[in-house]
C-alpha positions in Angstrom: 97.9 124.9 90.0 99.8 127.3 87.8 103.4 126.3 88.9 103.0 123.1 86.9 103.3 122.1 83.7 99.9 120.5 81.8 102.2 117.0 82.1 102.8 117.1 85.3 99.4 117.9 86.8 98.0 114.9 84.8 100.6 112.4 85.8 100.2 113.7 89.6 96.5 113.0 89.1 97.4 110.1 88.1 99.6 109.5 90.9 97.1 110.3 93.4 94.1 108.3 92.5 96.7 104.9 92.4 97.6 106.4 96.0 94.3 107.1 97.2 93.0 103.2 95.4 95.9 101.9 97.7 98.2 101.0 94.7 101.1 98.8 95.5 103.6 100.5 93.8 101.2 103.9 93.0 104.1 105.0 90.7 106.0 102.1 88.9 109.3 102.7 86.8 107.8 101.9 83.9 105.5 105.1 84.8 108.7 106.9 85.5 110.4 106.0 82.6 107.6 106.5 80.5 106.7 109.9 81.7 110.6 111.0 83.1 109.1 112.1 85.8 110.2 110.7 89.4 106.9 110.0 92.2 109.0 112.8 94.3 108.3 115.0 92.2 104.6 113.9 91.6 103.9 114.4 95.5 103.8 117.6 95.7 101.6 118.7 92.9 99.9 115.3 94.2 99.1 116.9 97.3 98.3 120.2 95.6 95.4 118.5 94.1 94.3 116.3 96.6 93.8 119.4 98.6 92.3 121.2 96.2 89.7 118.9 95.1 89.0 117.2 98.5 89.7 119.0 101.7 88.8 122.4 100.0 84.9 121.4 99.0 84.9 119.8 103.4 84.0 122.2 105.4 81.5 122.2 108.9 78.4 122.9 107.3 79.2 120.2 104.3 77.8 117.0 104.5 80.7 115.7 103.5 82.5 116.9 107.0 80.9 114.0 108.6 82.2 111.4 106.0 85.9 112.8 105.9 85.8 112.5 109.8 84.5 109.0 110.2 86.7 107.8 107.7 89.8 109.7 108.9 89.2 107.4 112.3 91.6 105.3 113.6 89.0 102.4 113.2 88.5 102.9 109.4 92.3 103.0 108.9 92.3 107.0 108.6 91.4 106.4 104.9 90.5 110.0 104.4 93.6 111.2 105.0 95.7 109.2 103.1 98.4 110.8 100.1 
């Protein structure tokens, strides 16, 4: 995480939350113009945040593993694996 500027971390967190909420436009042109950050530059940081916060907290002994597995199935649209 030290590889990213604080502004990139904040913007990527916002982008990630929009993606996880299935926003039609997770990073609008207005957001890009305000922050001067494009969606493609936020993707890697957002993926790193996702892996750090969500995936690393899920191990085989954790109750979250069952929830993650359940919602990664096709029946639920694989929502736990979306980013």
